[in-house]
C-alpha positions in Angstrom: -12.6 12.8 2.3 -14.9 12.3 -0.7 -12.0 12.6 -3.1 -10.0 9.9 -1.1 -13.1 7.6 -1.1 -13.5 7.9 -4.9 -9.8 7.2 -5.5 -10.1 4.1 -3.3 -13.2 2.9 -5.1 -11.6 3.3 -8.5 -8.2 1.8 -7.6 -7.3 -1.2 -9.5 -7.9 -4.6 -8.0 -4.5 -6.2 -7.4 -5.6 -9.8 -7.0 -8.7 -11.9 -7.6 -9.5 -15.2 -5.9 -12.0 -16.6 -8.3 -15.2 -18.5 -7.7 -14.3 -22.2 -7.4 -11.0 -21.5 -5.8 -10.6 -22.8 -2.2 -7.8 -21.6 0.0 -7.0 -23.2 3.4 -4.8 -20.7 5.2 -4.6 -17.0 5.9 -4.7 -14.4 3.1 -2.7 -11.2 3.5 -2.9 -8.6 0.8 -1.6 -5.1 0.0 -3.8 -2.9 -2.1 -7.3 -4.0 -3.3 -8.2 -7.7 -3.5 -11.5 -9.3 -4.5 -12.5 -12.7 -3.2 -15.2 -14.7 -5.0 -14.1 -18.2 -3.8 -13.8 -19.9 -0.5 -11.2 -19.1 2.2 -10.8 -21.1 5.4 -8.5 -18.8 7.4 -8.1 -15.1 8.3 -8.2 -12.4 5.7 -6.1 -9.2 6.2 -5.6 -6.4 3.8 -6.0 -2.8 2.9 -9.2 -3.0 0.8 -11.0 -6.3 0.6 -14.1 -7.0 -1.6 -16.1 -10.2 -1.0 -18.2 -11.1 -4.0 -21.6 -12.8 -3.9 -20.2 -16.3 -4.3 -17.5 -15.8 -1.5 -17.5 -17.9 1.6 -15.1 -17.1 4.4 -14.6 -19.0 7.6 -12.1 -16.8 9.5 -11.6 -13.3 10.9 -11.4 -10.3 8.5 -9.2 -7.2 9.3 -8.8 -4.4 6.8 -9.1 -0.6 6.3 -12.0 -1.0 3.9 -14.3 -4.0 3.5 -17.2 -4.6 1.1 -19.2 -7.8 1.7 -21.7 -9.3 -0.8 -21.1 -13.0 0.2 -20.8 -14.9 3.4 -18.4 -14.4 6.3 -18.3 -16.5 9.4 -15.9 -14.8 11.8 -15.2 -11.4 13.4 -14.7 -8.3 11.2 -12.6 -5.3 12.1 -12.5 -2.5 9.6 -12.3 1.3 9.4 -15.1 1.2 6.8 -17.5 -1.7 6.2 -20.2 -2.0 3.6 -22.7 -4.8 3.9 -24.6 -5.2 0.6 -28.1 -6.8 0.5 -26.7 -10.3 -0.3 -24.2 -10.2 2.7 -24.4 -12.8 5.4 -22.2 -12.2 8.5 -22.0 -14.5 11.5 -19.6 -12.8 14.0 -18.8 -9.6 15.8 -18.3 -6.4 13.9 -16.1 -3.5 14.8 -16.1 -0.6 12.4 -15.8 3.2 12.5 -18.1 3.6 9.5 -20.8 1.0 8.9 -23.2 0.8 6.0 -25.9 -1.9 5.8 -28.2 -2.3 2.8 -31.7 -3.7 3.4 -31.7 -7.5 3.1 -28.2 -8.0 4.6 -28.1 -10.6 7.4 -26.0 -10.2 10.6 -25.7 -12.4 13.6 -23.3 -11.0 16.3 -22.4 -7.9 18.3 -21.8 -4.6 16.5 -19.6 -1.8 17.7 -19.6 1.2 15.4 -19.1 5.0 15.4 -19.0 6.6 18.9 -19.6 3.2 20.6 -16.5 1.8 19.1 -14.4 4.8 20.1 -15.7 4.6 23.7 -15.0 0.9 23.8 -11.4 1.5 22.7 -11.0 4.3 25.3 -12.2 2.1 28.1 -9.9 -0.7 27.2 -6.9 1.7 27.2 -7.8 3.0 30.7 -8.0 -0.6 32.0 -4.4 -1.3 30.9 
């Protein structure tokens, strides 16, 4: 697993949405993407990095997410890292969650075994 994580971290960023760029609409990406600008819409991808200047108003869904900026919306990720400058306003669902001191979160968090038990209870209700 450590080898897989290193490969993911060193993988080349496929696209960059630079600071000063504003997108109104959904962003869908394959591979690694970095967002430093503003997105008003949902962001879906494999690996998404939100830089310190990023502002997102929409839901985020990806395998791996790193947040250094601001997200206002729900986040669903297999692995989520909130850096000290991160500001999240919304619910978080993540199998692996890492939060640095100084990160700000407002919302409900489901992670680890709590997330797995929540998914299991939803499946039995259906």
